C-alpha positions as CSV (number, residue, x, y, z in Angstrom):
1,M,-25.1,5.9,-17.9
2,A,-24.8,3.9,-14.8
3,T,-21.2,2.9,-15.6
4,V,-20.3,6.5,-16.4
5,A,-21.6,7.6,-13.0
6,A,-19.6,5.0,-11.2
7,Q,-16.4,6.0,-13.1
8,T,-17.0,9.7,-12.4
9,T,-17.2,9.3,-8.7
10,G,-14.4,6.7,-8.6
11,N,-16.5,4.5,-6.2
12,L,-17.7,1.1,-7.2
13,V,-20.1,0.9,-4.2
14,E,-21.9,3.7,-2.5
15,V,-24.1,3.3,0.6
16,E,-26.0,6.2,2.2
17,D,-27.9,6.1,5.5
18,L,-28.6,2.4,5.3
19,R,-31.1,1.1,8.0
20,K,-32.6,-2.2,8.8
21,A,-34.7,-3.4,11.7
22,Y,-36.0,-6.9,12.6
23,G,-38.9,-6.2,14.9
24,K,-37.6,-4.0,17.7
25,L,-34.0,-4.8,16.9
26,E,-32.2,-2.1,14.9
27,A,-29.6,-4.2,13.1
28,V,-28.3,-1.5,10.9
29,R,-28.4,2.2,12.0
30,G,-27.7,4.9,9.5
31,V,-24.6,3.3,7.9
32,S,-22.8,5.2,5.1
33,F,-19.6,4.4,3.2
34,S,-18.1,4.1,-0.2
35,I,-15.7,1.6,-1.8
36,P,-13.2,3.0,-4.4
37,A,-12.6,0.8,-7.4
38,G,-9.7,-1.6,-7.0
39,S,-9.7,-1.5,-3.2
40,I,-10.5,-3.8,-0.2
41,F,-13.0,-2.4,2.3
42,G,-13.5,-4.2,5.6
43,L,-16.4,-4.2,8.0
44,L,-14.8,-5.0,11.4
45,G,-17.1,-6.1,14.2
46,P,-18.1,-9.1,16.3
47,N,-21.0,-11.4,15.6
48,G,-24.2,-9.6,15.7
49,A,-22.7,-6.2,14.7
50,G,-24.8,-6.0,11.5
51,K,-22.1,-7.0,9.0
52,T,-24.1,-9.7,7.2
53,S,-27.2,-7.6,7.0
54,I,-25.2,-4.8,5.3
55,I,-23.6,-7.1,2.8
56,E,-26.9,-8.8,1.9
57,M,-28.6,-5.5,1.3
58,I,-25.8,-4.4,-1.0
59,E,-26.0,-7.7,-2.8
60,G,-29.7,-7.2,-3.3
61,L,-30.6,-10.3,-1.1
62,R,-32.3,-8.2,1.6
63,V,-34.5,-5.2,1.4
64,P,-33.4,-2.1,3.4
65,D,-35.9,-0.2,5.5
66,Q,-34.2,3.0,4.4
67,G,-31.1,4.2,2.5
68,R,-29.6,4.4,-0.9
69,I,-27.3,1.7,-2.4
70,R,-25.4,1.8,-5.7
71,V,-23.1,-0.9,-7.2
72,A,-21.3,0.4,-10.3
73,G,-24.1,3.0,-10.5
74,L,-26.9,0.3,-10.3
75,D,-29.6,-0.2,-7.8
76,P,-29.2,-3.8,-6.7
77,L,-32.9,-4.2,-6.1
78,R,-34.5,-2.4,-9.1
79,Q,-31.7,-3.4,-11.5
80,A,-31.0,-6.8,-9.9
81,R,-30.3,-8.7,-13.2
82,Q,-27.7,-6.2,-14.4
83,A,-26.1,-5.8,-10.9
84,R,-25.7,-9.6,-10.4
85,Q,-23.6,-9.9,-13.5
86,L,-21.1,-7.5,-11.9
87,I,-20.8,-9.0,-8.4
88,G,-19.6,-12.2,-6.8
89,A,-20.5,-13.3,-3.3
90,Q,-19.0,-15.8,-0.8
91,L,-21.6,-16.2,2.0
92,Q,-20.8,-17.4,5.5
93,T,-21.7,-21.0,4.6
94,T,-21.6,-22.8,1.3
95,S,-23.5,-26.1,0.9
96,L,-23.1,-28.3,-2.2
97,Q,-24.0,-31.8,-3.1
98,D,-21.5,-34.3,-1.8
99,K,-21.1,-36.1,-5.1
100,I,-20.5,-33.1,-7.3
101,K,-16.9,-32.6,-8.6
102,V,-15.0,-29.4,-8.3
103,G,-14.8,-28.9,-12.1
104,E,-18.5,-29.7,-12.5
105,V,-19.7,-27.2,-10.0
106,F,-17.5,-24.4,-11.4
107,S,-18.9,-25.2,-14.9
108,L,-22.4,-25.3,-13.7
109,F,-22.2,-21.9,-12.0
110,G,-20.3,-20.4,-14.9
111,S,-23.3,-21.2,-17.2
112,F,-25.3,-18.6,-15.2
113,Y,-23.1,-15.7,-16.4
114,R,-22.6,-14.0,-19.8
115,N,-18.9,-13.8,-19.4
116,P,-17.7,-16.6,-17.1
117,K,-14.0,-17.1,-16.2
118,P,-12.5,-20.0,-18.1
119,L,-12.5,-23.2,-16.0
120,S,-8.7,-23.8,-16.2
121,E,-8.0,-20.2,-15.2
122,L,-10.5,-20.3,-12.3
123,L,-9.0,-23.6,-11.0
124,A,-5.5,-22.1,-11.1
125,M,-6.6,-18.9,-9.4
126,V,-7.9,-20.7,-6.4
127,G,-5.3,-23.4,-6.4
128,L,-7.5,-26.4,-7.1
129,E,-6.2,-27.7,-10.4
130,H,-5.3,-31.0,-8.7
131,K,-8.8,-31.3,-7.2
132,R,-10.7,-30.8,-10.5
133,N,-12.2,-34.3,-10.5
134,T,-12.6,-34.6,-6.7
135,F,-16.0,-34.9,-5.1
136,F,-16.9,-32.0,-2.8
137,Q,-17.4,-34.3,0.2
138,Y,-13.7,-35.3,0.1
139,L,-12.3,-31.8,0.3
140,S,-10.7,-30.4,3.4
141,G,-12.2,-27.4,5.1
142,G,-9.7,-25.0,3.5
143,E,-10.3,-26.5,0.0
144,K,-14.1,-26.1,0.5
145,Q,-13.5,-22.4,1.3
146,R,-11.4,-22.2,-2.0
147,V,-14.4,-23.7,-3.8
148,A,-16.7,-21.1,-2.3
149,L,-14.3,-18.3,-3.3
150,G,-14.1,-19.8,-6.8
151,L,-17.9,-19.8,-7.1
152,A,-17.8,-16.1,-6.2
153,L,-15.2,-15.4,-8.9
154,V,-16.7,-17.6,-11.7
155,G,-18.7,-14.7,-13.3
156,N,-15.6,-12.4,-13.6
157,P,-17.1,-9.9,-11.0
158,R,-16.0,-6.3,-10.7
159,M,-17.2,-6.4,-7.0
160,L,-16.6,-9.3,-4.7
161,F,-18.3,-9.8,-1.3
162,L,-16.6,-12.0,1.3
163,D,-18.6,-12.6,4.5
164,E,-16.3,-13.9,7.2
165,P,-14.3,-16.0,4.7
166,T,-11.8,-17.5,7.1
167,T,-13.9,-18.2,10.2
168,G,-13.1,-21.6,11.6
169,L,-9.9,-22.1,9.6
170,D,-6.5,-22.8,11.1
171,A,-3.8,-20.1,10.9
172,Q,-1.9,-21.6,7.9
173,I,-5.0,-21.9,5.7
174,R,-6.1,-18.4,6.7
175,R,-2.8,-17.0,5.6
176,E,-3.1,-18.9,2.3
177,L,-6.5,-17.4,1.7
178,H,-5.2,-13.9,2.6
179,E,-2.6,-14.2,-0.2
180,L,-5.3,-15.3,-2.6
181,V,-7.5,-12.3,-1.7
182,L,-4.6,-9.9,-2.2
183,R,-3.9,-11.5,-5.7
184,I,-7.6,-11.0,-6.6
185,R,-7.4,-7.3,-5.6
186,Q,-4.2,-6.9,-7.7
187,Q,-6.1,-8.1,-10.7
188,G,-8.5,-5.2,-10.4
189,T,-11.5,-6.6,-8.4
190,S,-12.9,-4.5,-5.6
191,I,-13.7,-6.4,-2.4
192,L,-16.0,-5.9,0.6
193,L,-14.9,-8.1,3.4
194,S,-16.5,-8.7,6.8
195,T,-14.4,-10.0,9.6
196,H,-13.9,-10.1,13.4
197,Y,-10.2,-10.8,13.1
198,I,-8.0,-7.8,13.8
199,E,-5.0,-9.2,11.9
200,E,-7.2,-9.9,8.9
201,A,-8.4,-6.4,8.7
202,E,-5.0,-4.9,9.2
203,R,-3.3,-7.1,6.6
204,L,-5.9,-7.0,3.9
205,C,-7.9,-3.8,4.0
206,D,-7.2,-0.5,2.4
207,Q,-10.0,0.9,4.5
208,V,-11.8,-0.4,7.6
209,G,-15.2,0.5,9.0
210,I,-15.5,0.0,12.8
211,L,-19.0,-1.4,13.3
212,N,-20.8,-2.4,16.5
213,Q,-24.5,-2.9,17.1
214,G,-25.4,-1.7,13.7
215,K,-23.6,1.6,14.0
216,L,-20.5,2.6,12.0
217,Y,-18.2,4.5,14.3
218,A,-15.2,5.3,12.1
219,I,-13.8,4.7,8.7
220,G,-10.1,4.8,7.6
221,A,-7.0,3.0,6.7
222,P,-6.0,0.8,9.6
223,R,-2.7,2.7,10.1
224,D,-4.5,6.1,10.0
225,L,-7.1,4.9,12.5
226,I,-4.4,3.8,14.9
227,R,-2.5,7.0,14.5
228,D,-5.5,9.4,14.7
229,L,-7.8,7.6,17.2
230,G,-5.4,5.5,19.2
231,E,-3.7,6.5,22.5
232,G,-0.2,6.2,21.0
233,D,2.5,3.9,22.4
234,R,2.8,2.8,26.0
235,L,6.1,2.5,27.8
236,E,6.2,0.5,31.0
237,L,9.3,1.5,32.8
238,T,11.1,0.4,36.0
239,L,14.0,2.5,37.3
240,R,16.6,1.6,40.0
241,Q,15.6,4.7,42.0
242,P,12.4,6.7,42.1
243,V,12.1,10.0,40.2
244,E,9.7,12.9,40.0
245,L,6.7,12.4,37.8
246,E,6.9,16.0,36.5
247,A,10.4,15.2,35.2
248,L,9.2,12.2,33.3
249,R,6.3,14.2,31.9
250,G,8.7,16.7,30.5
251,L,10.7,14.2,28.5
252,A,10.7,14.3,24.7
253,G,7.8,12.4,23.2
254,V,5.9,11.9,26.5
255,N,2.3,13.0,26.6
256,S,1.5,11.7,30.1
257,A,3.2,9.7,32.9
258,E,1.8,7.9,35.9
259,A,3.4,6.0,38.7
260,T,2.4,2.3,39.1
261,G,4.8,1.5,41.9
262,Q,7.7,3.1,43.9
263,T,10.0,2.9,40.9
264,S,7.6,1.8,38.2
265,Y,6.0,4.2,35.7
266,V,3.8,4.1,32.6
267,L,4.5,6.7,29.9
268,L,2.2,7.4,27.0
269,G,3.3,9.1,23.8
270,S,3.5,8.8,20.0
271,S,6.7,6.8,19.9
272,G,7.7,4.2,22.4
273,G,11.3,4.2,21.0
274,K,11.7,7.9,21.5
275,M,10.3,7.8,25.0
276,L,12.6,4.9,26.0
277,A,15.7,6.7,24.6
278,A,14.7,9.9,26.4
279,A,14.1,8.0,29.7
280,A,17.4,6.2,29.4
281,V,19.4,9.5,28.9
282,F,17.5,11.2,31.7
283,A,18.2,8.3,34.2
284,D,21.8,8.2,33.2
285,R,22.2,11.9,33.9
286,L,20.8,11.4,37.4
287,G,23.1,8.4,38.1
288,N,19.9,6.3,37.9
289,E,19.3,3.3,35.6
290,V,16.5,1.7,33.6
291,E,16.1,-1.8,35.0
292,E,13.2,-2.9,32.9
293,A,11.3,-1.5,29.9
294,R,8.4,-2.7,27.8
295,V,6.9,-0.9,24.8
296,A,3.4,-1.7,23.7
297,H,2.1,-0.3,20.4
298,T,-1.6,0.7,19.9
299,T,-3.4,-1.8,17.8
300,L,-6.6,-1.6,15.8
301,E,-8.3,-3.6,18.6
302,D,-7.4,-0.8,21.0
303,V,-9.0,1.7,18.7
304,Y,-12.1,-0.5,18.4
305,L,-12.5,-0.7,22.1
306,K,-12.0,3.0,22.5
307,M,-14.6,3.9,19.8
308,T,-17.3,1.4,20.7
309,G,-16.7,0.6,24.4
310,H,-16.8,-3.1,23.5
311,S,-14.1,-5.7,22.8
312,L,-14.3,-7.7,19.5
313,T,-14.1,-10.9,21.5
314,A,-16.9,-9.9,24.0
């Protein structure tokens, strides 16, 4: 019955009005979202936003004060044994014995599941075939993260939880892990990812939840959030001669215009390219000239700042 319910709704994870407090600190405040099967959902927020508390409650590792959670139709607390056969989790830190080999740890963890992924397949998936007989202590930071991801995949999970999986890794290793996460999704596994990296959320996630101080401010595809909640493009323009602001405000694609100097202006609109083309034609008609122009596109970080009033790096 639980599986049928999950298939009927099309959502593998459902969270409703989730709340958690630690003493006087409200870590999670009425969070609700769902994760469709076969998709990547990202919780985007800085350290302390409540990401880990949310993930641990969904995994059944932490008891919520209030709210409803279902994973493939199962309650992760009341039906913990069944739910844990369906999920895999990579926590923020993974500690293993120094003298355990990569192949040994995968085999050990695989013995905990009814239908583990074959060892050779798992090693190939995370790119560690050549490290099968290497002790954990001799692995690089990126390789240790691959081991952690492999441990999360060993049970053939339908739902994978990744809590800040690339924190502390250099750019190259981060890109390699991004490619691996996308391949996992292509094989049909749903993923809940927490991150404070804008580029990670934009590249990997089908949907993103903007989270700060335990509150979820908005949910949507990164591109849709930028389009619907952003301020549009920004055109910084310098002309050879000054012009009337009202004339600039009337140009095609311009929503607003402000002067920042005697011949410098900032135009806001949906398309920086359209605004620049219109400004160039307008200036030419007046015998004027565009001396300098710079287009800045709205980013997911701009949307985050607008929605929460805080920067991700603050």
